[in-house]
C-alpha atoms as one frame of an Amber mdcrd trajectory, in Angstrom:
protein
 322.492  84.089   8.738 320.326  82.476  11.390 317.482  84.817  10.384 317.899
  83.881   6.713 317.989  80.191   7.607 314.853  80.551   9.692 313.054  82.323
   6.817 314.078  79.592   4.357 312.669  76.916   6.692 309.413  78.853   7.015
 309.143  79.199   3.227 309.769  75.478   2.774 307.034  74.692   5.314 304.517
  76.945   3.551 305.305  75.408   0.164 304.852  71.965   1.661 301.402  72.892
   2.988 300.441  74.382  -0.369 301.392  71.139  -2.121 299.259  69.146   0.282
 296.291  71.391  -0.374 296.555  70.953  -4.122 296.292  67.185  -3.685 292.803
  67.517  -2.171 290.007  66.680  -4.687 287.585  69.636  -4.601 284.859  67.442
  -6.271 285.056  64.550  -3.822 281.729  65.451  -2.143 279.870  65.883  -5.462
 281.419  62.703  -6.852 280.203  60.827  -3.800 276.688  62.244  -4.273 276.660
  61.302  -7.974 277.859  57.778  -7.225 275.162  57.447  -4.580 272.448  58.741
  -6.923 273.596  56.415  -9.699 273.508  53.473  -7.349 269.971  54.394  -6.271
 268.769  54.624  -9.877 270.241  51.217 -10.655 268.417  49.762  -7.650 265.086
  51.214  -8.760 265.536  49.853 -12.282 266.388  46.440 -10.895 263.253  46.466
  -8.726 261.025  47.327 -11.694 262.589  44.562 -13.746 261.786  42.061 -10.976
 258.167  43.155 -10.864 257.638  42.576 -14.574 256.688  38.919 -15.262 259.228
  37.172 -17.439 258.149  34.301 -19.722 259.217  30.846 -18.615 259.337  27.570
 -20.510 255.884  26.617 -19.184 254.356  29.704 -20.879 254.768  28.048 -24.279
 251.852  25.715 -23.568 248.888  26.944 -21.519 248.378  23.434 -20.112 251.922
  23.468 -18.693 251.506  27.001 -17.379 248.178  26.441 -15.626 249.481  23.431
 -13.709 252.523  25.427 -12.569 250.298  28.395 -11.714 247.978  26.239  -9.619
 250.716  24.433  -7.702 253.333  27.207  -7.176 252.496  29.915  -4.591 255.144
  32.393  -5.744 254.309  32.025  -9.434 250.598  32.472  -8.744 251.159  35.776
  -6.972 253.502  36.962  -9.709 251.073  36.020 -12.494 247.890  37.465 -10.953
 247.077  41.074 -11.805 246.289  42.869  -8.547 243.950  44.393  -7.598 242.103
  41.591  -9.390 238.640  42.415 -10.834 236.020  40.011  -9.463 232.491  39.879
 -10.890 229.639  38.120  -9.108 226.670  38.441 -11.424 226.115  42.181 -11.835
 228.163  43.083  -8.745 231.857  43.875  -9.145 234.758  44.292  -6.745 238.544
  43.990  -6.659 240.734  41.614  -4.691 243.896  43.102  -3.193 247.021  40.938
  -3.084 247.057  40.804   0.737 243.602  39.163   0.722 244.389  36.629  -1.993
 244.293  32.967  -0.983 246.192  30.432  -3.065 243.880  28.756  -5.577 244.892
  25.181  -6.379 242.289  24.884  -9.163 242.336  21.183 -10.136 246.021  20.507
  -9.327 245.170  18.482  -6.188 242.930  16.126  -8.153 244.101  13.084 -10.104
 242.263  14.344 -13.211 240.679  17.366 -14.872 237.837  17.619 -17.382 237.282
  19.506 -20.635 233.990  20.333 -22.369 233.345  20.758 -26.098 230.291  21.230
 -28.284 231.827  19.476 -31.312 234.748  17.164 -32.088 236.623  19.613 -34.341
 237.169  21.986 -31.428 239.168  19.314 -29.623 242.084  20.153 -31.936 242.476
  23.498 -30.146 244.021  21.747 -27.153 247.776  22.358 -27.083 247.702  25.270
 -29.543 250.796  27.381 -28.681 249.569  30.455 -30.586 246.751  31.198 -28.123
 246.782  34.553 -26.329 243.532  34.252 -24.350 242.206  31.243 -22.390 239.541
  30.829 -19.699 239.524  28.196 -16.970 236.080  27.287 -15.623 234.476  25.437
 -12.744 230.916  24.200 -13.280 229.311  23.633  -9.884 226.536  21.124 -10.552
 224.445  21.434  -7.379 224.379  25.239  -7.254 224.303  25.612 -11.063 227.051
  28.235 -11.049 230.054  28.810 -13.328 233.270  30.352 -12.010 235.468  31.584
 -14.835 239.134  32.669 -14.661 240.308  34.931 -17.489 243.942  34.445 -18.536
 245.786  36.515 -21.127 249.307  36.123 -22.518 251.134  39.466 -22.243 254.630
  39.749 -23.740 254.827  35.962 -23.714 253.780  35.552 -20.067 250.342  34.264
 -19.009 248.504  36.468 -16.466 245.203  36.079 -14.596 243.265  39.275 -15.305
 239.778  38.686 -13.838 237.360  36.186 -12.259 233.648  36.022 -13.019 230.879
  34.066 -11.292 227.557  33.561 -13.068 224.538  31.218 -12.964 224.142  28.530
 -15.637 221.305  29.336 -18.030 218.140  27.349 -17.493 216.627  25.631 -20.520
 212.951  25.105 -21.219 213.747  21.471 -21.962 216.185  19.236 -20.137 219.538
  21.045 -19.927 222.875  19.276 -19.801 223.726  20.154 -16.197 220.479  18.744
 -14.829 220.826  15.653 -16.997 224.475  15.007 -16.139 223.943  15.528 -12.392
 221.278  12.828 -12.383 223.119  10.602 -14.874 226.149  10.186 -12.592 224.162
   9.641  -9.379 221.166   7.536 -10.474 222.039   4.155 -12.034 218.435   3.416
 -13.102 218.177   6.776 -14.856 221.590   6.159 -16.383 220.543   2.831 -17.879
 217.681   4.579 -19.687 219.959   7.242 -21.162 222.671   5.064 -22.723 222.424
   3.892 -26.313 222.412   0.118 -26.533 224.678  -0.854 -28.155 227.035   1.959
 -27.235 229.722   3.045 -29.707 233.075   2.182 -28.150 236.584   3.306 -29.134
 239.667   1.910 -27.447 243.262   0.827 -28.022 243.572  -2.463 -29.886 244.754
  -5.045 -27.314 246.751  -6.777 -30.068 248.414  -3.579 -31.296 248.888  -0.689
 -28.880 249.493   1.691 -31.797 246.094   0.997 -33.368 242.604   2.195 -32.435
 239.733  -0.260 -32.279 236.196   0.945 -33.067 233.513  -1.419 -31.831 230.364
  -1.423 -29.683 229.562  -2.154 -26.067 226.353  -3.597 -24.613 224.628  -2.049
 -21.616 225.753  -4.953 -19.446 229.356  -4.439 -20.537 229.078  -0.738 -19.700
 228.050  -1.535 -16.143 230.818  -4.088 -15.853 233.581  -1.708 -16.962 232.125
   1.790 -16.609 234.574   4.430 -15.343 234.017   6.767 -12.429 232.621  10.130
 -13.522 232.960  13.465 -11.614 229.899  14.089  -9.432 230.062  17.502  -7.733
 231.732  19.744 -10.299 233.343  19.808 -13.709 236.399  21.774 -14.738 236.881
  23.172 -18.209 239.650  24.951 -20.088 238.227  27.125 -22.840 240.835  27.438
 -25.590 238.368  29.190 -27.877 235.919  26.339 -28.456 232.175  26.874 -28.318
 230.687  25.780 -25.026 227.135  27.073 -24.954 224.638  26.325 -22.196 221.908
  25.591 -24.779 223.971  23.338 -27.074 222.452  19.986 -28.160 225.841  18.247
 -28.111 228.375  17.917 -25.309 231.709  16.121 -25.231 233.217  15.489 -21.821
 236.928  14.651 -21.851 238.495  13.362 -18.650 242.298  13.644 -18.548 244.406
  12.084 -15.830 247.179  14.202 -14.309 250.437  12.319 -14.716 248.814   8.884
 -14.925 247.981   8.351 -18.626 244.220   8.236 -18.028 242.097   9.454 -20.967
 238.339   8.953 -21.364 235.907  10.801 -23.621 232.112  10.734 -23.299 229.883
  11.889 -26.175 226.407  13.142 -25.289 223.608  14.411 -27.547 220.061  15.628
 -27.102 217.341  13.776 -29.034 213.643  14.472 -28.698 214.435  16.922 -25.911
 216.320  14.301 -23.849 220.054  13.780 -23.397 221.784  10.437 -23.963 225.286
   8.967 -23.995 225.897   7.564 -27.487 229.691   7.070 -27.656 232.461   6.257
 -25.212 236.214   6.405 -25.851 238.914   4.948 -23.601 242.496   5.426 -24.831
 244.198   5.281 -21.446 247.806   4.162 -21.554
């Protein structure tokens, strides 16, 4: 009997061990590997999604975007296509992200300027359907133009290239030479202003009405605004802005201060002159 009892206990022990073995998941190692691989794939997908620029509210209007781009370090890096093609005349190179220095453009100024060849093109400002815009600096003393090429891709504006080129020289008096002297030489300026000068402003008796009148040369010198001296900015929305044009419109917009002045220049007899001035500052 003792032997039978001992055998029964041994059998019970073996059955107990067998039951424990059957509870072990033979796929636990593979399952762990699959879970790990899945997690890794999710991480990679998340990283790619972060790298792709997502449209923001400021992308709707290029004017809103460019101010954000110029003033926000993180956004500028995200919205610049690296390595960035850089053209200096006929020479070309590429700027790697690690060598990029934040470009404030005109965001640290109290104003920025726009250039047009005719009044109709001024309606392009604020067009939300644009997909390609160039921002320019015109350096007056060195006669160079630095142009930034922006393109809207999947709703998000991106800087795709920068180009530096000399301003074309004209056989007659070109606008850059004229303007540089016009804003620094008061005697020369007095000879190149129409007298009387066409003047457009807000009606002092009705702020919702525009007053079209004239201004004498003496009045111009009494109230004349300050004009940019060293360089001019420009945002090219698609308007013509040719070096050899016989008409130039310079619009000076204040940044956050309601300032708005427009200067109308034309070339007559080979010489430039200011023939109309508009001040609709609020």
